[in-house]
N, CA, C and O atoms as a CHARMM CRD file, in Angstrom:
* protein
*
  208
    1    1 MET  N    -33.15600   4.23700  12.00700 PROA 1      0.00000
    2    1 MET  CA   -31.71600   4.32900  12.08200 PROA 1      0.00000
    3    1 MET  C    -31.08700   2.95000  12.20000 PROA 1      0.00000
    4    1 MET  O    -30.10200   2.64900  11.52600 PROA 1      0.00000
    5    2 ALA  N    -31.65700   2.12000  13.05600 PROA 2      0.00000
    6    2 ALA  CA   -31.06600   0.80400  13.27800 PROA 2      0.00000
    7    2 ALA  C    -31.13600  -0.06900  12.02800 PROA 2      0.00000
    8    2 ALA  O    -30.27400  -0.92300  11.82000 PROA 2      0.00000
    9    3 THR  N    -32.15000   0.13800  11.20000 PROA 3      0.00000
   10    3 THR  CA   -32.29700  -0.69100  10.00500 PROA 3      0.00000
   11    3 THR  C    -31.70300  -0.04300   8.76200 PROA 3      0.00000
   12    3 THR  O    -31.65300  -0.67500   7.70600 PROA 3      0.00000
   13    4 GLN  N    -31.25000   1.21100   8.86300 PROA 4      0.00000
   14    4 GLN  CA   -30.66000   1.92800   7.73100 PROA 4      0.00000
   15    4 GLN  C    -29.33100   2.54100   8.17100 PROA 4      0.00000
   16    4 GLN  O    -29.28200   3.73200   8.47700 PROA 4      0.00000
   17    5 PRO  N    -28.26900   1.76600   8.21000 PROA 5      0.00000
   18    5 PRO  CA   -27.00100   2.24000   8.77900 PROA 5      0.00000
   19    5 PRO  C    -26.34500   3.41300   8.04600 PROA 5      0.00000
   20    5 PRO  O    -25.44000   4.04300   8.59200 PROA 5      0.00000
   21    6 ASP  N    -26.77900   3.71400   6.83200 PROA 6      0.00000
   22    6 ASP  CA   -26.17600   4.83700   6.10400 PROA 6      0.00000
   23    6 ASP  C    -26.94100   6.14100   6.30000 PROA 6      0.00000
   24    6 ASP  O    -26.60600   7.15200   5.68200 PROA 6      0.00000
   25    7 VAL  N    -27.96100   6.13300   7.15000 PROA 7      0.00000
   26    7 VAL  CA   -28.75400   7.33900   7.36400 PROA 7      0.00000
   27    7 VAL  C    -27.92300   8.39700   8.09600 PROA 7      0.00000
   28    7 VAL  O    -27.07700   8.07000   8.92900 PROA 7      0.00000
   29    8 GLY  N    -28.17200   9.64100   7.78100 PROA 8      0.00000
   30    8 GLY  CA   -27.48300  10.73500   8.47200 PROA 8      0.00000
   31    8 GLY  C    -26.13700  11.06700   7.87300 PROA 8      0.00000
   32    8 GLY  O    -25.57700  10.32700   7.06400 PROA 8      0.00000
   33    9 ASP  N    -25.64000  12.21500   8.30400 PROA 9      0.00000
   34    9 ASP  CA   -24.33600  12.70300   7.85200 PROA 9      0.00000
   35    9 ASP  C    -23.33000  12.57800   8.98400 PROA 9      0.00000
   36    9 ASP  O    -23.65500  12.84600  10.14100 PROA 9      0.00000
   37   10 ALA  N    -22.11900  12.17600   8.65700 PROA 10     0.00000
   38   10 ALA  CA   -21.05800  12.09500   9.66300 PROA 10     0.00000
   39   10 ALA  C    -20.77600  13.48700  10.20900 PROA 10     0.00000
   40   10 ALA  O    -20.67900  14.45200   9.45000 PROA 10     0.00000
   41   11 ARG  N    -20.64500  13.58800  11.52800 PROA 11     0.00000
   42   11 ARG  CA   -20.34200  14.86300  12.20000 PROA 11     0.00000
   43   11 ARG  C    -19.19100  14.63400  13.16900 PROA 11     0.00000
   44   11 ARG  O    -19.31200  14.89000  14.36700 PROA 11     0.00000
   45   12 GLU  N    -18.08200  14.15300  12.64200 PROA 12     0.00000
   46   12 GLU  CA   -16.91300  13.80700  13.45900 PROA 12     0.00000
   47   12 GLU  C    -16.38000  14.99100  14.26000 PROA 12     0.00000
   48   12 GLU  O    -15.73000  14.79600  15.28700 PROA 12     0.00000
   49   13 GLU  N    -16.64600  16.22200  13.80100 PROA 13     0.00000
   50   13 GLU  CA   -16.18000  17.38600  14.55600 PROA 13     0.00000
   51   13 GLU  C    -16.88700  17.51300  15.90500 PROA 13     0.00000
   52   13 GLU  O    -16.43800  18.25600  16.77800 PROA 13     0.00000
   53   14 LEU  N    -17.99600  16.78600  16.07100 PROA 14     0.00000
   54   14 LEU  CA   -18.74200  16.80500  17.33400 PROA 14     0.00000
   55   14 LEU  C    -18.39500  15.62800  18.24000 PROA 14     0.00000
   56   14 LEU  O    -18.78700  15.59900  19.40600 PROA 14     0.00000
   57   15 GLY  N    -17.66200  14.66300  17.70400 PROA 15     0.00000
   58   15 GLY  CA   -17.26200  13.49700  18.49300 PROA 15     0.00000
   59   15 GLY  C    -17.11000  12.27900  17.60000 PROA 15     0.00000
   60   15 GLY  O    -17.67600  12.22700  16.50800 PROA 15     0.00000
   61   16 THR  N    -16.36300  11.32300  18.05500 PROA 16     0.00000
   62   16 THR  CA   -16.09200  10.11500  17.28500 PROA 16     0.00000
   63   16 THR  C    -17.37600   9.34300  17.00600 PROA 16     0.00000
   64   16 THR  O    -18.12500   8.99800  17.92000 PROA 16     0.00000
   65   17 GLY  N    -17.61100   9.08200  15.73400 PROA 17     0.00000
   66   17 GLY  CA   -18.75900   8.27900  15.33300 PROA 17     0.00000
   67   17 GLY  C    -20.09500   8.99400  15.33300 PROA 17     0.00000
   68   17 GLY  O    -21.12100   8.36800  15.07000 PROA 17     0.00000
   69   18 ILE  N    -20.11400  10.28700  15.62000 PROA 18     0.00000
   70   18 ILE  CA   -21.38200  11.01700  15.67900 PROA 18     0.00000
   71   18 ILE  C    -21.92300  11.23500  14.27000 PROA 18     0.00000
   72   18 ILE  O    -21.18700  11.60600  13.35600 PROA 18     0.00000
   73   19 ARG  N    -23.22100  10.99800  14.11400 PROA 19     0.00000
   74   19 ARG  CA   -23.93300  11.25000  12.86400 PROA 19     0.00000
   75   19 ARG  C    -25.14300  12.10400  13.18800 PROA 19     0.00000
   76   19 ARG  O    -25.57300  12.15300  14.34100 PROA 19     0.00000
   77   20 ALA  N    -25.69800  12.77600  12.19400 PROA 20     0.00000
   78   20 ALA  CA   -26.87100  13.63000  12.40400 PROA 20     0.00000
   79   20 ALA  C    -27.85900  13.41600  11.27300 PROA 20     0.00000
   80   20 ALA  O    -27.47800  13.21400  10.12000 PROA 20     0.00000
   81   21 THR  N    -29.13700  13.46400  11.62600 PROA 21     0.00000
   82   21 THR  CA   -30.19500  13.37400  10.62900 PROA 21     0.00000
   83   21 THR  C    -31.34300  14.27800  11.04500 PROA 21     0.00000
   84   21 THR  O    -31.62400  14.44200  12.23200 PROA 21     0.00000
   85   22 ALA  N    -32.00000  14.85800  10.05500 PROA 22     0.00000
   86   22 ALA  CA   -33.14700  15.72300  10.32900 PROA 22     0.00000
   87   22 ALA  C    -34.40300  14.86800  10.47800 PROA 22     0.00000
   88   22 ALA  O    -34.58300  13.86500   9.78700 PROA 22     0.00000
   89   23 PHE  N    -35.26300  15.29500  11.40000 PROA 23     0.00000
   90   23 PHE  CA   -36.56000  14.65700  11.59600 PROA 23     0.00000
   91   23 PHE  C    -37.54100  15.77000  11.91800 PROA 23     0.00000
   92   23 PHE  O    -37.57100  16.28100  13.03700 PROA 23     0.00000
   93   24 GLY  N    -38.33700  16.14000  10.93500 PROA 24     0.00000
   94   24 GLY  CA   -39.21500  17.29300  11.11400 PROA 24     0.00000
   95   24 GLY  C    -38.37500  18.53200  11.32300 PROA 24     0.00000
   96   24 GLY  O    -37.47100  18.80800  10.53600 PROA 24     0.00000
   97   25 ARG  N    -38.66200  19.28600  12.37900 PROA 25     0.00000
   98   25 ARG  CA   -37.86200  20.48700  12.65400 PROA 25     0.00000
   99   25 ARG  C    -36.75500  20.23300  13.66100 PROA 25     0.00000
  100   25 ARG  O    -36.19700  21.17300  14.22600 PROA 25     0.00000
  101   26 PHE  N    -36.43800  18.96700  13.88700 PROA 26     0.00000
  102   26 PHE  CA   -35.39600  18.59400  14.84000 PROA 26     0.00000
  103   26 PHE  C    -34.22100  17.94500  14.13000 PROA 26     0.00000
  104   26 PHE  O    -34.35700  17.41200  13.02900 PROA 26     0.00000
  105   27 VAL  N    -33.06800  17.99900  14.77800 PROA 27     0.00000
  106   27 VAL  CA   -31.88400  17.29400  14.30500 PROA 27     0.00000
  107   27 VAL  C    -31.51300  16.28600  15.38400 PROA 27     0.00000
  108   27 VAL  O    -31.35000  16.64600  16.55000 PROA 27     0.00000
  109   28 ILE  N    -31.38200  15.02900  14.99300 PROA 28     0.00000
  110   28 ILE  CA   -31.04600  13.95800  15.92200 PROA 28     0.00000
  111   28 ILE  C    -29.57400  13.59900  15.73100 PROA 28     0.00000
  112   28 ILE  O    -29.14100  13.27200  14.62600 PROA 28     0.00000
  113   29 PHE  N    -28.82200  13.66400  16.81300 PROA 29     0.00000
  114   29 PHE  CA   -27.40600  13.29100  16.80200 PROA 29     0.00000
  115   29 PHE  C    -27.29200  11.92100  17.45100 PROA 29     0.00000
  116   29 PHE  O    -27.82600  11.69500  18.53600 PROA 29     0.00000
  117   30 PHE  N    -26.60100  11.01500  16.79300 PROA 30     0.00000
  118   30 PHE  CA   -26.54600   9.63900  17.27300 PROA 30     0.00000
  119   30 PHE  C    -25.24000   8.98600  16.87800 PROA 30     0.00000
  120   30 PHE  O    -24.47100   9.52900  16.08500 PROA 30     0.00000
  121   31 ARG  N    -24.99900   7.80900  17.44200 PROA 31     0.00000
  122   31 ARG  CA   -23.85500   7.00000  17.02400 PROA 31     0.00000
  123   31 ARG  C    -24.27700   5.53500  17.08000 PROA 31     0.00000
  124   31 ARG  O    -25.08500   5.13200  17.91700 PROA 31     0.00000
  125   32 TYR  N    -23.71800   4.76600  16.18000 PROA 32     0.00000
  126   32 TYR  CA   -23.96800   3.33300  16.16000 PROA 32     0.00000
  127   32 TYR  C    -23.05500   2.65500  17.15800 PROA 32     0.00000
  128   32 TYR  O    -21.87000   2.97400  17.24900 PROA 32     0.00000
  129   33 ARG  N    -23.61500   1.71100  17.90800 PROA 33     0.00000
  130   33 ARG  CA   -22.81800   0.88000  18.81500 PROA 33     0.00000
  131   33 ARG  C    -22.91500  -0.55700  18.31900 PROA 33     0.00000
  132   33 ARG  O    -23.59200  -0.82000  17.32500 PROA 33     0.00000
  133   34 THR  N    -22.26700  -1.46400  18.97900 PROA 34     0.00000
  134   34 THR  CA   -22.21300  -2.84900  18.52000 PROA 34     0.00000
  135   34 THR  C    -23.59000  -3.44100  18.26200 PROA 34     0.00000
  136   34 THR  O    -23.80900  -4.05900  17.22000 PROA 34     0.00000
  137   35 SER  N    -24.51500  -3.26400  19.18700 PROA 35     0.00000
  138   35 SER  CA   -25.82000  -3.90700  19.03300 PROA 35     0.00000
  139   35 SER  C    -27.00200  -2.94200  19.04800 PROA 35     0.00000
  140   35 SER  O    -28.15200  -3.38100  19.04000 PROA 35     0.00000
  141   36 ASP  N    -26.74000  -1.63700  19.06900 PROA 36     0.00000
  142   36 ASP  CA   -27.84200  -0.68400  19.09600 PROA 36     0.00000
  143   36 ASP  C    -27.40100   0.69200  18.61100 PROA 36     0.00000
  144   36 ASP  O    -26.27900   0.87200  18.13600 PROA 36     0.00000
  145   37 VAL  N    -28.29700   1.64800  18.74000 PROA 37     0.00000
  146   37 VAL  CA   -28.03100   3.03500  18.35400 PROA 37     0.00000
  147   37 VAL  C    -28.13900   3.89000  19.61100 PROA 37     0.00000
  148   37 VAL  O    -29.11700   3.78900  20.35200 PROA 37     0.00000
  149   38 GLU  N    -27.14500   4.72400  19.85000 PROA 38     0.00000
  150   38 GLU  CA   -27.17400   5.63700  20.99000 PROA 38     0.00000
  151   38 GLU  C    -27.60300   7.01700  20.49500 PROA 38     0.00000
  152   38 GLU  O    -26.93700   7.61100  19.64700 PROA 38     0.00000
  153   39 ILE  N    -28.71100   7.52200  21.02500 PROA 39     0.00000
  154   39 ILE  CA   -29.14200   8.88800  20.73200 PROA 39     0.00000
  155   39 ILE  C    -28.33800   9.79900  21.64500 PROA 39     0.00000
  156   39 ILE  O    -28.44700   9.71000  22.86800 PROA 39     0.00000
  157   40 VAL  N    -27.53900  10.66500  21.06400 PROA 40     0.00000
  158   40 VAL  CA   -26.65800  11.53600  21.82900 PROA 40     0.00000
  159   40 VAL  C    -27.37700  12.81700  22.23500 PROA 40     0.00000
  160   40 VAL  O    -27.25300  13.27700  23.37100 PROA 40     0.00000
  161   41 ARG  N    -28.13200  13.39100  21.29400 PROA 41     0.00000
  162   41 ARG  CA   -28.82500  14.64700  21.57300 PROA 41     0.00000
  163   41 ARG  C    -29.86900  14.88900  20.49100 PROA 41     0.00000
  164   41 ARG  O    -29.70000  14.47100  19.34600 PROA 41     0.00000
  165   42 ILE  N    -30.94500  15.56700  20.86400 PROA 42     0.00000
  166   42 ILE  CA   -31.95700  16.01800  19.91500 PROA 42     0.00000
  167   42 ILE  C    -32.08100  17.52400  20.09200 PROA 42     0.00000
  168   42 ILE  O    -32.34100  18.01800  21.18900 PROA 42     0.00000
  169   43 LEU  N    -31.88900  18.24500  18.98900 PROA 43     0.00000
  170   43 LEU  CA   -31.94400  19.70700  19.03800 PROA 43     0.00000
  171   43 LEU  C    -32.98700  20.23100  18.06400 PROA 43     0.00000
  172   43 LEU  O    -33.30000  19.58900  17.06100 PROA 43     0.00000
  173   44 SER  N    -33.51500  21.40000  18.37300 PROA 44     0.00000
  174   44 SER  CA   -34.32100  22.12700  17.40600 PROA 44     0.00000
  175   44 SER  C    -33.39500  22.50200  16.25800 PROA 44     0.00000
  176   44 SER  O    -32.22300  22.79800  16.48800 PROA 44     0.00000
  177   45 GLY  N    -33.88900  22.49600  15.05000 PROA 45     0.00000
  178   45 GLY  CA   -33.07500  22.84600  13.89300 PROA 45     0.00000
  179   45 GLY  C    -32.51500  24.25900  13.95700 PROA 45     0.00000
  180   45 GLY  O    -31.60400  24.59800  13.20200 PROA 45     0.00000
  181   46 ASP  N    -33.05400  25.09700  14.85900 PROA 46     0.00000
  182   46 ASP  CA   -32.58400  26.47900  15.01600 PROA 46     0.00000
  183   46 ASP  C    -31.31200  26.58200  15.84200 PROA 46     0.00000
  184   46 ASP  O    -30.64900  27.61800  15.81400 PROA 46     0.00000
  185   47 GLN  N    -30.95600  25.53700  16.57500 PROA 47     0.00000
  186   47 GLN  CA   -29.80900  25.59800  17.47700 PROA 47     0.00000
  187   47 GLN  C    -28.51900  25.19600  16.77000 PROA 47     0.00000
  188   47 GLN  O    -28.53400  24.38200  15.84700 PROA 47     0.00000
  189   48 ASP  N    -27.41000  25.76900  17.21000 PROA 48     0.00000
  190   48 ASP  CA   -26.08700  25.44200  16.67500 PROA 48     0.00000
  191   48 ASP  C    -25.44300  24.42600  17.60600 PROA 48     0.00000
  192   48 ASP  O    -25.13100  24.76300  18.74800 PROA 48     0.00000
  193   49 PRO  N    -25.23400  23.18100  17.14900 PROA 49     0.00000
  194   49 PRO  CA   -24.68200  22.15000  18.03400 PROA 49     0.00000
  195   49 PRO  C    -23.28000  22.45400  18.54300 PROA 49     0.00000
  196   49 PRO  O    -22.88000  21.92800  19.58200 PROA 49     0.00000
  197   50 LYS  N    -22.52800  23.28600  17.84100 PROA 50     0.00000
  198   50 LYS  CA   -21.17100  23.62300  18.28400 PROA 50     0.00000
  199   50 LYS  C    -21.18100  24.51300  19.52000 PROA 50     0.00000
  200   50 LYS  O    -20.18800  24.57800  20.24400 PROA 50     0.00000
  201   51 LEU  N    -22.29800  25.20000  19.76700 PROA 51     0.00000
  202   51 LEU  CA   -22.38100  26.10200  20.91200 PROA 51     0.00000
  203   51 LEU  C    -22.85200  25.39700  22.18200 PROA 51     0.00000
  204   51 LEU  O    -22.80800  25.98300  23.26300 PROA 51     0.00000
  205   52 LEU  N    -23.29200  24.17500  22.06800 PROA 52     0.00000
  206   52 LEU  CA   -23.83500  23.45700  23.23400 PROA 52     0.00000
  207   52 LEU  C    -22.82300  22.55300  23.87600 PROA 52     0.00000
  208   52 LEU  O    -23.12900  21.88600  24.86400 PROA 52     0.00000
């Protein structure tokens, strides 16, 4: 993620700057910060992030 800034899909409906990318059977929600990447949440692909 840190070396590929275009990875993931924007998910602004979940919060400002939130992006999501699949990794195996998980979905990783993250946002870019000035000098690093903040992992916001990791969910099983079966879960609906809007319900959490």
